[in-house]
ROMARVEX-989483 format. One record per residue (C-alpha): x negated, y negated, z negated; residue in three letters. Coordinates in steps of 0.5 Angstrom, whole numbers, plus 500, padded with zeros to 3 digits. Layout:
<ketis>
XYZALA/...
</ketis>
This chain:
<ketis>
501500501MET/497493502THR/496488497ALA/502484501THR/507490501HIS/506491493ASP/507483492THR/513484496ALA/515490494LEU/514487486ARG/519481487HIS/525484491ALA/531485488SER/533491484LEU/539492488CYS/534492494ARG/530497490GLN/535501490LEU/536501497HIS/529502498LEU/529507493LEU/535511496GLY/533511503SER/526515501GLY/522508504GLU/519507497VAL/518513490THR/520510483SER/512513482SER/510508487VAL/514502484LEU/512503477VAL/504504478GLU/505497482ALA/508494476TYR/503497471LEU/497494476SER/500488476ALA/502487468ILE/494490467GLU/492484472ARG/496478470ASP/499480463ASN/494476459SER/495471461ARG/501471462LEU/503474455ARG/510476458ALA/508484454TYR/507485448GLN/506493449HIS/507497455VAL/509504456ASP/505506461ALA/505513460GLU/512514458GLY/514510464ALA/509514469ARG/513521466ALA/520517467ALA/518515473ALA/515522475LYS/522525473ALA/527520477SER/522522484ASP/524529482ALA/532528482ARG/532524488ARG/528530492SER/531536490SER/537532490GLY/541532483GLY/544528480LEU/542520480ARG/544515475GLY/546507477ARG/539504476LEU/535510477ASP/528509479GLY/527502477VAL/523499472ALA/526495466ILE/522490461ALA/525490454ILE/525484449LYS/521485443ASP/527485438ASN/530491442LEU/529497439ASP/525502444VAL/525509440ALA/516510440GLY/514504440LEU/514497436PRO/520491435THR/516487432THR/521481434VAL/515476434GLY/513478426LEU/506479425ALA/508483418ALA/511488424ARG/505490428ARG/506497425GLN/513498426HIS/515505431ARG/523504432ALA/526512432GLU/532511437VAL/533506442ASP/538501442ALA/545503445PHE/544499450ALA/536502452VAL/540508452ALA/544506457ARG/539504462LEU/535510461ARG/542514462ALA/542511469ALA/536512470GLY/532506469ALA/524506468VAL/523503461ILE/516499462LEU/515496454GLY/517490451LYS/516483452THR/514477448THR/519473443VAL/519467439ASP/517468432GLU/523472428ALA/527469435THR/528463431LEU/526459438GLY/528457445ALA/520455447MET/517461448GLY/512460441ASN/509464437ASN/504462433ALA/501470432VAL/501472439PHE/500467442GLY/505461446ASN/507464453VAL/506459459PRO/511459465ASN/509462471PRO/511457476HIS/508451471ARG/503453467PRO/502448463THR/510447461GLN/513452456ALA/517458459SER/523457454GLY/526462449GLY/526467445SER/527471451SER/521468453ALA/518474456GLY/524478458SER/524470464ALA/516470464VAL/516478466ALA/522478471VAL/519470475ALA/512473475ALA/514480478GLY/512484473LEU/519489472CYS/525489476SER/529486471ALA/529485465ALA/534485457LEU/534481453GLY/539478447SER/543471446ASP/544468440THR/545461442MET/541460449GLY/535464448SER/537468455LEU/539462459ARG/534457456ILE/528461459PRO/532463465ALA/533456467ALA/526454465PHE/523460469CYS/527459475ASP/531466474VAL/539469473PHE/542471467ALA/548472463LEU/550472457ARG/556476457PRO/562476453THR/562477445LEU/562484444GLY/562488452GLU/555490450VAL/553493444SER/548490439CYS/546496435SER/538497434GLY/538490435LEU/534485430TRP/540480427PRO/540472429ALA/546471427LEU/552477428PRO/557473429ARG/554470436LEU/549474438ASP/549478444VAL/545482449VAL/545481457GLY/541481463PRO/534476467ILE/535478474ALA/530475480ARG/538476484SER/545474482LEU/547480486ASP/543484479ASP/547482474LEU/554485475PRO/550492476VAL/546491470LEU/553488466LEU/557495468GLN/550499466VAL/550496459LEU/558494458ALA/561499453ALA/564500447HIS/560502441ASP/563505434PRO/556503431SER/557496432ASP/563492429PRO/563487434ARG/564492440SER/570490444ARG/575496445ARG/580494451ARG/585499455ARG/584495461VAL/577493464PRO/573486465LEU/578481469ALA/577482476LEU/574477480PRO/580474483ASP/579467482TRP/580464488GLU/575458492PRO/577451493GLY/584453488LYS/580453481LEU/581448476ARG/574446474SER/572442467GLY/565438469THR/561436462ALA/561428463SER/557423458HIS/550428459LEU/545421458ALA/549421451ALA/548428449LEU/541427449GLY/540430457ALA/534427461ASP/535423466VAL/532429471SER/537433469VAL/543428470VAL/541427477ASP/541434478ALA/547436475PHE/551430480HIS/547432486ALA/549440484ALA/557438484LEU/557433490GLU/554439494ARG/560443490LEU/565440491HIS/569444496LEU/569450491LEU/571446485LEU/577445486GLY/582441481GLU/576438477ARG/578435470ARG/571431466GLU/570435460ILE/567429454ALA/562434450LEU/561428445THR/568430442GLU/565438441MET/559435435GLY/554439439LEU/549437435PRO/553439428ARG/555446432LEU/547447433ARG/545445426ARG/551449423ALA/549456427ALA/542454426LEU/543454418LEU/547461419MET/541463423MET/536461417GLU/540464412ALA/540471415GLY/533471417LEU/532470409SER/536476407THR/530481412ALA/526485408ASP/520481404PRO/515485407ALA/517484414ASP/517475412LEU/509476409SER/505473414GLU/510467417LEU/508461419SER/509455415ALA/514453421ASP/518460419ARG/517459411ARG/519452413GLN/526454416MET/527459410LEU/526453404ALA/531449408PHE/536455407ALA/534456401ALA/536450398GLY/543451401LYS/549454397SER/554459399ALA/559453400VAL/554450405ASP/554456409TYR/562457409ALA/562450411ARG/558452417ALA/562458419ASP/569454419ARG/566449423MET/564455428LEU/571457428ASP/573451429ALA/569450435ALA/572457438VAL/579454438VAL/577448441SER/574452447MET/580456447ARG/584450447ARG/581447453MET/581454457PHE/588453457ASP/587447462ASP/580450466ILE/579456469ASP/570454469VAL/566449464LEU/560447469LEU/554444465LEU/547444465PRO/543449462THR/538446458VAL/538438456PRO/530437459VAL/525440464PRO/520445461PRO/516441456PRO/508442455PRO/506449453LEU/505449445GLY/510442444ALA/515443439SER/521445440GLU/527438442PRO/532438437ALA/538439442ASN/534444446LEU/540449445ALA/546444445ASP/549445451PHE/548453451THR/551454444ALA/557452446LEU/559458450ALA/555463444SER/559459437ILE/566460442ALA/564468444GLY/564466451CYS/560469458PRO/555464461ALA/551465467LEU/545461469SER/544459476LEU/537456477PRO/536449480LEU/529449482GLY/524445478GLY/525448471GLY/532446470LEU/540450471GLY/546449472LEU/551453468GLN/558456468LEU/562458462VAL/569462462GLY/573465458PRO/572471454PRO/573477458GLY/572473465SER/564476466ASP/566479473LEU/570473475ARG/564468473LEU/559472478LEU/564472483GLU/563465482LEU/556465481GLY/555467488GLN/559463492VAL/557457487THR/549459489ALA/551460497ALA/554453497MET/547451493LEU/543454498GLU/546452504ALA/547445502ASN/540443500GLU/537437504THR/531440509PRO/
</ketis>
């Protein structure tokens, strides 16, 4: 295989790779070896992976090739190579969650979502780097090193699913699994110019996930192509009795039946008042202009009335309090910054926690009422372009992503280029509708790009 072919294969979409595997043009062993070689060459610079399971990946690829050659039963993802965020358990591998004290931890069983991938024939390449204790959105980690943006090495990659987004963007996996509490999938996807889906709360089991804030935590995919996300979602989505928030439904996810041009679209307004950089405001308005034929009946939504900073701070307090309940041994080597966050939570009372919880509940009700009048909400994914690598996290970085998280809504981030993203948010259960709308949106944006 030539270097050019190797690069093209690594950067191909997951759906394209499945086609190549199915037609016999490529074997899983060849695909996996291409990724392992690239990881060996590039990971010291990109720091996308914390742990690489080369032996296990080669064995899984060989088994996939044997299934295909023998005509045996094949899974939906048979032979493609997936990276897993290092807060999800993978049997036999460490789950450090970005914590120095957990370097020697080894998971005994796969997280539910990882088991679903394996059952579909996916090859697990390894574990990707996260912000310390997943409490961050920049890809910063004082112990394991900051994760640079693969397209703009002097800028941040976003977090906390930093390594997963970088591995996808740099062609170091077919796709990746991450988690999202207040934007941990969507922020790095925007910064790294790739696609990410935060599914409806409870659609994908969180069993085997290190909890950040269970009422907000979801597991979801990051991919180079929007076409890959529905495939991954339908493999991952399943009821899990061991997850108290797992959705058991008698009907499937809502069918993708929104009709372009007849949408009731909500578009975020007063972005500058929310701290959005002028480049973000300009890119968002330019995107809306290119989408005017799609958006149908448009209604401006003044997010200034939602109190986004207060909501984000309330959720962060609950995350800090939750981390404080972890095994003290796991927290024995925390950085000074994380210790300060725990000290802040320790200074609050149970009444403060209850007040924060009720504030989030009120936001859920407000979002439900909003979706009585609109089908989809459009807003930027991030309020600022990627900051410098290693810089302090902007206080409002998760403001635009936290809203969907708090309401339990599915949210899709599409790249706008330059580390910016367009976010589509739908009511709970509208994941497939949102993905179809995202495909139309992405096609219109691409078609209407200025030469």
